[in-house]
C-alpha positions in Angstrom: -14.4 0.6 63.8 -10.8 2.4 64.4 -11.0 4.6 61.9 -14.8 5.6 62.7 -13.5 6.7 66.1 -10.7 8.7 64.5 -12.7 10.7 62.7 -15.2 10.9 65.1 -12.5 12.3 67.7 -10.9 14.5 64.7 -13.9 16.1 64.2 -15.4 17.2 67.6 -18.7 16.6 66.4 -21.8 16.5 69.3 -22.7 12.9 68.6 -21.8 9.8 70.5 -18.8 8.5 69.0 -19.5 4.9 69.9 -23.1 5.1 67.7 -23.0 3.5 64.3 -24.5 6.4 61.9 -23.8 4.9 58.4 -21.7 1.6 57.3 -19.4 0.7 54.1 -20.9 0.5 51.5 -20.0 0.0 47.5 -20.7 3.0 45.1 -20.6 3.9 41.5 -18.0 6.8 40.9 -17.2 9.0 37.6 -13.4 8.8 36.9 -11.3 10.2 34.4 -10.5 7.5 30.9 -10.1 7.6 27.6 -13.7 6.3 26.4 -17.1 7.3 27.6 -19.8 5.4 29.7 -23.7 6.2 29.6 -24.5 8.0 32.8 -21.0 10.0 33.0 -19.8 13.0 30.9 -17.5 12.9 27.9 -14.0 11.8 29.2 -15.2 9.9 31.7 -15.9 6.3 32.9 -17.5 3.6 35.5 -15.7 2.8 38.2 -16.4 1.5 41.9 -15.2 2.4 45.3 -15.8 1.5 49.1 -17.0 4.6 51.1 -18.5 5.7 54.4 -22.3 6.2 53.7 -24.3 8.4 56.2 -27.8 6.9 57.2 -30.1 9.3 56.8 -31.1 9.9 60.3 -27.7 10.9 61.3 -26.8 13.2 57.9 -28.6 16.1 59.5 -26.0 16.3 62.6 -23.0 16.7 59.9 -24.8 18.4 57.5 -24.8 21.3 60.5 -21.9 21.0 61.6 -20.3 21.9 57.7 -22.7 25.1 57.7 -21.1 27.9 56.5 -19.0 30.3 58.0 -20.8 33.2 59.8 -18.4 36.0 59.4 -20.6 38.3 62.1 -20.8 36.1 64.6 -17.1 35.4 64.3 -16.2 39.3 64.2 -18.1 39.4 67.2 -16.4 37.2 69.2 -12.9 38.3 68.3 -14.0 41.8 69.0 -15.4 40.4 72.8 -11.9 37.9 72.9 -9.5 41.4 71.8 -11.2 44.1 74.4 -11.4 41.7 77.4 -7.4 41.1 76.7 -6.6 45.2 75.8 -9.3 45.4 79.1 -7.0 43.4 81.5 -3.8 45.3 79.9 -4.8 48.1 80.8 -6.0 47.3 84.3 -2.8 45.5 84.9 -0.7 48.5 83.6 -3.2 51.2 85.9 -2.3 49.1 88.7 1.3 48.8 88.2 1.5 52.9 87.9 -0.3 52.7 91.3 1.9 50.0 93.1 5.1 51.9 91.4 4.0 55.3 92.7 3.1 53.7 96.1 6.9 52.1 96.4 8.2 55.6 95.1 6.0 57.4 98.2 
């Protein structure tokens, strides 16, 4: 349970981290080997391991979180942030010039 909570908080997903969204199951994988077994490609054999498998109902939440990066939206956000910083800088610089002029009188 602690491992699941760590994963849940590390991914920062908009799901309830206390809910059970899968289970630990034994799965079959293909691993490099000197001989080949039927369902695996040449040079690989069957092996088993434990893995955390998502429930089908919850997999859509995780699939949406690993969507490809939208470069247009990223550029828009970066432009807005950079423009805001530049606006604040030039505004503060202008106010500083006015205050310096008033101080020198």
